N, CA, C and O of each residue as an XYZ file, in Angstrom:
456
protein
N     -27.122      3.300     12.653
C     -27.105      2.007     13.296
C     -26.410      2.144     14.624
O     -25.278      2.624     14.691
N     -27.056      1.738     15.653
C     -26.481      1.846     16.996
C     -25.611      0.655     17.316
O     -25.991     -0.489     17.067
N     -24.438      0.926     17.870
C     -23.539     -0.157     18.257
C     -23.805     -0.645     19.673
O     -23.586     -1.815     19.984
N     -24.274      0.246     20.521
C     -24.549     -0.161     21.898
C     -25.992     -0.630     21.997
O     -26.899      0.014     21.469
N     -26.196     -1.723     22.656
C     -27.543     -2.228     22.885
C     -27.746     -2.356     24.381
O     -26.792     -2.580     25.125
N     -28.948     -2.219     24.811
C     -29.220     -2.379     26.239
C     -29.252     -3.857     26.571
O     -29.392     -4.704     25.689
N     -29.122     -4.152     27.839
C     -29.158     -5.550     28.265
C     -30.488     -6.186     27.885
O     -30.533     -7.356     27.503
N     -31.550     -5.436     27.985
C     -32.863     -5.988     27.642
C     -32.942     -6.327     26.160
O     -33.484     -7.367     25.785
N     -32.395     -5.443     25.310
C     -32.430     -5.689     23.867
C     -31.530     -6.854     23.493
O     -31.832     -7.588     22.552
N     -30.433     -7.037     24.210
C     -29.505     -8.122     23.906
C     -30.076     -9.469     24.347
O     -29.728    -10.509     23.788
N     -30.946     -9.447     25.340
C     -31.602    -10.672     25.792
C     -30.781    -11.439     26.797
O     -29.551    -11.381     26.806
N     -31.487    -12.156     27.642
C     -30.890    -13.069     28.629
C     -29.821    -12.415     29.488
O     -28.862    -13.075     29.888
N     -29.971    -11.128     29.779
C     -29.070    -10.462     30.688
C     -27.687    -10.160     30.162
O     -26.824     -9.753     30.940
N     -27.433    -10.338     28.881
C     -26.104    -10.021     28.364
C     -26.150     -8.687     27.631
O     -27.185     -8.293     27.093
N     -25.038     -8.015     27.618
C     -24.920     -6.726     26.941
C     -24.126     -6.933     25.668
O     -23.027     -7.487     25.699
N     -24.672     -6.494     24.557
C     -23.993     -6.617     23.280
C     -23.438     -5.255     22.884
O     -24.188     -4.287     22.756
N     -22.136     -5.182     22.694
C     -21.503     -3.933     22.305
C     -21.539     -3.761     20.797
O     -21.644     -2.637     20.305
N     -21.455     -4.853     20.059
C     -21.473     -4.839     18.601
C     -22.626     -5.705     18.099
O     -23.035     -6.650     18.774
N     -23.143     -5.388     16.929
C     -24.136     -6.281     16.323
C     -23.527     -7.669     16.105
O     -22.318     -7.793     15.905
N     -24.350     -8.695     16.144
C     -23.868    -10.079     16.034
C     -23.040    -10.297     14.780
O     -22.037    -11.009     14.827
N     -23.434     -9.698     13.655
C     -22.681     -9.872     12.409
C     -21.274     -9.295     12.541
O     -20.323     -9.841     11.983
N     -21.143     -8.198     13.275
C     -19.830     -7.587     13.491
C     -18.982     -8.449     14.423
O     -17.782     -8.615     14.201
N     -19.598     -8.991     15.456
C     -18.873     -9.841     16.406
C     -18.306    -11.055     15.690
O     -17.190    -11.483     15.983
N     -19.054    -11.606     14.768
C     -18.594    -12.788     14.034
C     -17.334    -12.503     13.225
O     -16.571    -13.421     12.925
N     -17.106    -11.233     12.868
C     -15.924    -10.874     12.076
C     -14.728    -10.465     12.940
O     -13.641    -10.233     12.412
N     -14.913    -10.375     14.257
C     -13.805    -10.005     15.132
C     -12.806    -11.151     15.236
O     -13.194    -12.319     15.180
N     -11.526    -10.828     15.387
C     -10.525    -11.882     15.550
C     -10.774    -12.667     16.843
O     -11.341    -12.137     17.799
N     -10.358    -13.891     16.862
C     -10.446    -14.691     18.087
C      -9.124    -14.666     18.842
O      -9.043    -15.124     19.982
N      -8.095    -14.133     18.203
C      -6.773    -13.965     18.824
C      -6.398    -12.495     18.769
O      -6.806    -11.760     17.869
N      -5.603    -12.082     19.762
C      -5.164    -10.686     19.821
C      -3.701    -10.618     20.209
O      -3.236    -11.381     21.055
N      -2.982     -9.705     19.591
C      -1.630     -9.357     20.018
C      -1.805     -8.098     20.864
O      -2.325     -7.087     20.393
N      -1.367     -8.175     22.108
C      -1.603     -7.089     23.065
C      -0.262     -6.481     23.470
O       0.694     -7.194     23.774
N      -0.212     -5.140     23.467
C       0.984     -4.449     23.950
C       0.556     -3.187     24.675
O      -0.569     -2.716     24.514
N       1.456     -2.649     25.470
C       1.167     -1.411     26.197
C       2.466     -0.684     26.506
O       3.561     -1.217     26.331
N       2.311      0.535     26.965
C       3.429      1.333     27.466
C       4.571      1.485     26.473
O       5.740      1.342     26.831
N       4.225      1.774     25.230
C       5.242      2.017     24.207
C       6.019      3.303     24.517
O       7.231      3.361     24.311
N       5.327      4.320     25.005
C       5.933      5.601     25.391
C       6.812      6.187     24.284
O       7.997      6.444     24.494
N       6.221      6.395     23.102
C       6.964      6.961     21.970
C       7.493      8.342     22.363
O       6.740      9.198     22.829
N       8.772      8.542     22.172
C       9.418      9.847     22.340
C      10.614      9.871     21.395
O      10.936      8.852     20.783
N      11.258     10.987     21.271
C      12.318     11.156     20.282
C      13.416     10.104     20.398
O      13.805      9.502     19.397
N      13.919      9.879     21.611
C      15.046      8.961     21.756
C      14.651      7.483     21.634
O      15.519      6.628     21.461
N      13.348      7.175     21.723
C      12.918      5.784     21.598
C      12.234      5.498     20.259
O      11.800      4.372     20.015
N      12.137      6.508     19.394
C      11.381      6.367     18.144
C      11.836      5.179     17.285
O      10.979      4.401     16.867
N      13.122      4.992     16.999
C      13.517      3.846     16.165
C      13.100      2.504     16.773
O      12.618      1.622     16.062
N      13.283      2.351     18.075
C      12.893      1.116     18.760
C      11.372      0.929     18.694
O      10.891     -0.179     18.455
N      10.623      2.004     18.905
C       9.154      1.931     18.873
C       8.647      1.538     17.488
O       7.722      0.733     17.376
N       9.234      2.089     16.446
C       8.820      1.742     15.081
C       9.106      0.273     14.792
O       8.297     -0.405     14.159
N      10.252     -0.220     15.251
C      10.578     -1.634     15.071
C       9.590     -2.513     15.837
O       9.157     -3.547     15.329
N       9.237     -2.110     17.045
C       8.279     -2.881     17.827
C       6.909     -2.898     17.132
O       6.241     -3.932     17.115
N       6.489     -1.771     16.564
C       5.220     -1.728     15.835
C       5.252     -2.668     14.633
O       4.255     -3.328     14.340
N       6.375     -2.736     13.942
C       6.515     -3.679     12.817
C       6.403     -5.123     13.307
O       5.776     -5.959     12.657
N       7.011     -5.406     14.451
C       6.958     -6.752     15.025
C       5.534     -7.112     15.440
O       5.079     -8.228     15.187
N       4.834     -6.185     16.071
C       3.438     -6.416     16.476
C       2.585     -6.719     15.249
O       1.804     -7.670     15.256
N       2.729     -5.917     14.195
C       1.938     -6.120     12.974
C       2.256     -7.467     12.335
O       1.348     -8.171     11.894
N       3.528     -7.832     12.282
C       3.918     -9.115     11.684
C       3.354    -10.278     12.494
O       2.872    -11.256     11.921
N       3.410    -10.181     13.804
C       2.867    -11.237     14.663
C       1.353    -11.351     14.481
O       0.818    -12.457     14.411
N       0.666    -10.213     14.405
C      -0.790    -10.229     14.215
C      -1.150    -10.865     12.876
O      -2.057    -11.693     12.799
N      -0.444    -10.479     11.836
C      -0.719    -11.064     10.511
C      -0.411    -12.563     10.493
O      -1.166    -13.350      9.923
N       0.684    -12.945     11.108
C       1.102    -14.338     11.113
C       0.160    -15.257     11.875
O       0.089    -16.452     11.591
N      -0.558    -14.708     12.835
C      -1.482    -15.524     13.627
C      -2.940    -15.145     13.384
O      -3.828    -15.561     14.127
N      -3.180    -14.355     12.340
C      -4.534    -13.887     12.001
C      -5.222    -13.279     13.223
O      -6.371    -13.594     13.535
N      -4.493    -12.405     13.901
C      -4.968    -11.790     15.136
C      -5.232    -10.307     14.940
O      -4.761     -9.695     13.981
N      -5.989     -9.747     15.859
C      -6.145     -8.309     15.940
C      -5.057     -7.757     16.855
O      -4.258     -8.508     17.413
N      -5.039     -6.441     16.998
C      -4.041     -5.774     17.842
C      -4.756     -4.912     18.864
O      -5.686     -4.180     18.526
N      -4.322     -4.998     20.110
C      -4.843     -4.136     21.172
C      -3.671     -3.430     21.829
O      -2.703     -4.067     22.244
N      -3.765     -2.096     21.923
C      -2.799     -1.308     22.695
C      -3.511     -0.880     23.980
O      -4.553     -0.227     23.935
N      -2.941     -1.252     25.114
C      -3.560     -0.977     26.404
C      -3.153      0.367     27.008
O      -3.305      0.573     28.212
N      -2.646      1.270     26.195
C      -2.407      2.621     26.685
C      -0.950      3.007     26.797
O      -0.043      2.184     26.672
N      -0.765      4.281     27.035
C       0.552      4.915     27.111
C       1.353      4.680     25.834
O       2.528      4.316     25.869
N       0.681      4.900     24.713
C       1.324      4.818     23.402
C       2.355      5.937     23.280
O       3.482      5.707     22.841
N       1.967      7.135     23.668
C       2.856      8.311     23.626
C       3.447      8.531     25.009
O       2.852      8.151     26.018
N       4.620      9.143     25.049
C       5.220      9.452     26.349
C       4.572     10.681     26.973
O       4.281     10.688     28.169
N       4.346     11.709     26.183
C       3.723     12.942     26.681
C       2.650     13.361     25.688
O       2.954     13.946     24.648
N       1.404     13.064     26.004
C       0.299     13.315     25.086
C       0.045     14.771     24.774
O      -0.502     15.086     23.717
N       0.424     15.659     25.657
C       0.127     17.070     25.436
C       1.028     17.693     24.384
O       0.636     18.656     23.725
N       2.232     17.156     24.219
C       3.184     17.722     23.282
C       3.700     16.601     22.378
O       4.516     15.783     22.801
N       3.220     16.569     21.135
C       3.661     15.548     20.192
C       4.545     16.179     19.135
O       4.165     17.164     18.503
N       5.713     15.616     18.948
C       6.614     16.063     17.896
C       6.019     15.672     16.547
O       5.522     14.558     16.384
N       6.069     16.585     15.587
C       5.581     16.295     14.243
C       6.358     15.131     13.640
O       5.776     14.282     12.964
N       7.650     15.083     13.873
C       8.474     13.986     13.350
C       8.020     12.645     13.912
O       7.871     11.676     13.167
N       7.800     12.587     15.218
C       7.358     11.344     15.846
C       5.972     10.947     15.340
O       5.738      9.791     14.987
N       5.068     11.902     15.308
C       3.702     11.634     14.863
C       3.681     11.124     13.427
O       3.019     10.129     13.133
N       4.396     11.796     12.535
C       4.426     11.374     11.127
C       5.066     10.000     10.952
O       4.614      9.204     10.129
N       6.103      9.723     11.711
C       6.764      8.418     11.609
C       5.822      7.300     12.061
O       5.730      6.260     11.409
N       5.128      7.517     13.171
C       4.198      6.502     13.686
C       3.015      6.339     12.740
O       2.616      5.213     12.442
N       2.450      7.442     12.267
C       1.325      7.346     11.329
C       1.740      6.653     10.035
O       0.970      5.877      9.470
N       2.951      6.932      9.566
C       3.457      6.268      8.368
C       3.560      4.765      8.570
O       3.215      3.987      7.680
N       4.032      4.362      9.735
C       4.132      2.930     10.043
C       2.742      2.303     10.157
O       2.510      1.206      9.649
N       1.837      2.987     10.813
C       0.505      2.414     11.042
C      -0.381      2.450      9.794
O      -1.423      1.796      9.761
N       0.019      3.200      8.774
C      -0.710      3.133      7.503
C      -0.679      1.719      6.939
O      -1.589      1.315      6.215
N       0.352      0.979      7.266
C       0.479     -0.395      6.774
C      -0.424     -1.360      7.545
O      -0.491     -2.542      7.209
N      -1.116     -0.871      8.572
C      -1.969     -1.706      9.408
C      -3.414     -1.741      8.916
O      -4.286     -2.229      9.635
N      -3.688     -1.244      7.729
C      -5.068     -1.131      7.241
C      -5.789     -2.481      7.208
O      -7.015     -2.524      7.302
N      -5.056     -3.565      7.077
C      -5.666     -4.892      7.020
C      -5.888     -5.506      8.404
O      -6.436     -6.604      8.505
N      -5.473     -4.818      9.468
C      -5.573     -5.347     10.824
C      -6.732     -4.711     11.584
O      -7.079     -3.552     11.354
N      -7.323     -5.479     12.488
C      -8.309     -4.939     13.423
C      -7.520     -4.404     14.602
O      -6.746     -5.139     15.215
N      -7.708     -3.131     14.927
C      -6.907     -2.489     15.961
C      -7.829     -1.797     16.966
O      -8.761     -1.086     16.590
N      -7.550     -2.021     18.241
C      -8.246     -1.339     19.325
C      -7.181     -0.648     20.167
O      -6.257     -1.290     20.666
N      -7.317      0.668     20.320
C      -6.355      1.418     21.122
C      -7.091      2.082     22.278
O      -8.038      2.842     22.080
N      -6.640      1.783     23.473
C      -7.238      2.338     24.693
C      -6.261      3.380     25.231
O      -5.102      3.055     25.488
N      -6.704      4.616     25.406
C      -5.766      5.646     25.884
C      -5.365      5.417     27.340
O      -6.167      4.990     28.171
N      -4.109      5.711     27.615
C      -3.601      5.664     28.984
C      -3.405      7.081     29.507
O      -3.697      8.049     28.806
N      -2.917      7.202     30.723
C      -2.746      8.533     31.300
C      -1.718      9.374     30.539
O      -1.820     10.600     30.549
N      -0.747      8.765     29.890
C       0.239      9.515     29.117
C      -0.303      9.946     27.751
O       0.304     10.784     27.085
N      -1.425      9.387     27.333
C      -2.003      9.712     26.035
C      -2.980     10.881     26.103
O      -3.514     11.300     25.076
N      -3.212     11.400     27.275
C      -4.183     12.471     27.456
C      -3.566     13.824     27.097
O      -2.432     14.119     27.474
N      -4.308     14.623     26.380
C      -3.873     15.991     26.094
C      -4.307     16.859     27.264
O      -5.498     17.006     27.539
N      -3.327     17.429     27.948
C      -3.621     18.231     29.128
C      -3.107     19.642     28.916
O      -1.900     19.864     28.817
N      -4.000     20.570     28.850
C      -3.644     21.972     28.603
C      -2.696     22.490     29.687
O      -2.998     22.451     30.880
N      -1.552     22.972     29.233
C      -0.598     23.599     30.135
C       0.203     22.629     30.984
O       0.994     23.064     31.821
N       0.024     21.328     30.795
C       0.755     20.365     31.604
C       1.215     19.210     30.717
O       0.448     18.272     30.498
N       2.441     19.249     30.202
C       2.921     18.190     29.312
C       3.202     16.883     30.008
O       3.340     15.854     29.347
N       3.292     16.893     31.345
C       3.545     15.658     32.094
C       2.240     15.103     32.623
O       1.414     15.850     33.148
N       2.043     13.784     32.490
C       0.795     13.195     33.003
C       0.760     13.196     34.519
O      -0.216     12.738     35.114
């Protein structure tokens, strides 16, 4: 099943990214955050912020959008940081989440700084 449709297939000059049935299930509200910059010294604060975002989304029946720079240095991820964040986000299974990578989220060979 294709998710992208051409403007002609969508009709009347509009482009449909999702099938109509899928669009009907998307949240009408979103909790939006960006520039979390997870790193070792900010990990406790970042985990608390993720809990707050999830609670706000659940409380308002909203989805979650991260506008990028989730990680501080995408090329080098600490196993401790990664496991802690993944453990926290496992609790997000009931939420609709869209994550857009930022320049700090890019894996760059040989260059840990964006």
